[in-house]
N, C-alpha and C positions, 0 to 999 in steps of 0.2 A: 498815626492819632496818638499815640503816645510821645510822640516826638512831638505835636503839637501844644500838647497840653505840659509838657514839661517847657517849650520855649514860652507860651505865654504866664507861666507860672500860676498855672490854674489852682487854686486853693480848695479843692472839693474831692472830697473822696471817691477812686476811682476803684471797682470791681474789676480783675481782667482775668474772667475763665478761658484758659486755654486749653485746646483739647487737642487727642490726636490717639490714633487707635493703640499704639505702643510708646514707650517712653522714647524710645529712639526714634520716633517722629516728629518729636516735638518741633517748632520751627523758630528759630533764631532766638534760644536761649540767652546767649551771650548778652545779645542787647537787652532782652525782658529784663533778665537781671541787673544791667546795669540801670536800668529806669527804675527799679523795685528801689535800691540803694538811694538812688538820688532823687526819688517822690517819697515825702512820706506819706501822702494820702493815697498811696498807691497800693493795692493789694494784690497779689498773683495769687490764682488757683489754677495749679494744671490736674486735668483729670484724664485718663485712659478710658478709651471703652473696651480693651481685647487685651490685656496686659495682668492678669492674676498678680505678678509677681510686685509690679508698683506700689510704692507706698503711701500715695496720696490717696486721691477721689477716682473714684472708677465708677463708669456706667456713661449715658449719654451725656455729652457735655451740658444740654438744655435741662435736663433734671438733676443734675449738679447744684447750677444754677439757679434754679427754683427752690433749690433746698437750702440755699443761703438767705432768701429772700424772707417777707414779702417786698415787693420792687413796686408798689402802686403808681409812685409819681415820677419811679426814674425814667432817665431816657436810657435806653436797651440800645446797642450796636450789634450787630451781628455780620461775621464776615466768615464765607467758606464756600464748599461747592454748592452749587444750585439745589441738590439733594438735602444738605444738612440744613442749608437757609430756609428751605421751603418747611420741612420738618420743624424745625426750629421755632420758627413762625406760627405752625399751628399749635405746637404746644404752649409757647406764649400767649398765644388767644384763648387757648384753653382753659388757661391759669387764669385769665380775666385781666391779662394786661392791654392797655389801651392800643390799635395799631398806628395811632398818632405818636406812639412813643417808642417805638420798634424802626428803627434805621436799619438798611440791610447791602451788602457788596456783596457781589457771587465772583468767582474765579474757578478755573479748572482742575488746575493743579497749583503747584510749588516749583520755582525754577530750582534745582539742586539739591544738595544734601542738607537736610536738617539738622543744625545741631542737637545735643543730646542735655533736656532738662531735669535728668534722673536728679540734681542737686537740689533742686525746689525743696523746701521744706513742705512735710508733709502738712496738707490742710486741715487734717484731724487734732493738730496742734494746739491752732485759736477757734477752730469752727465750734460755735455753741450752740448751732439747731441748724 
């Protein structure tokens, strides 16, 4: 999705919430860093659910994302395991996000080892609410 946005030179703000259990499990950090550097409207917010030493956001990714809202008129794209997607849909619905604004893609596992995202800046540095 980021590749398509960059290719089309879309001039809108994009918040990408990237989640993993631990910092060592983040997926494709190098590519995400490259997109963030090249796309002024892209803000990447990494979060871990089970890594108390991570210096960024912690908790369920949907809860972290909702904390940056509200998102009443935004298009929301969710990609992850079937369980994560299902839980995220339910949490978004409970938060009042219209179902037609939520687009989902499920997958069962990542292929290969995931690069490390520990170099991401802490979301606390610019999170105002």
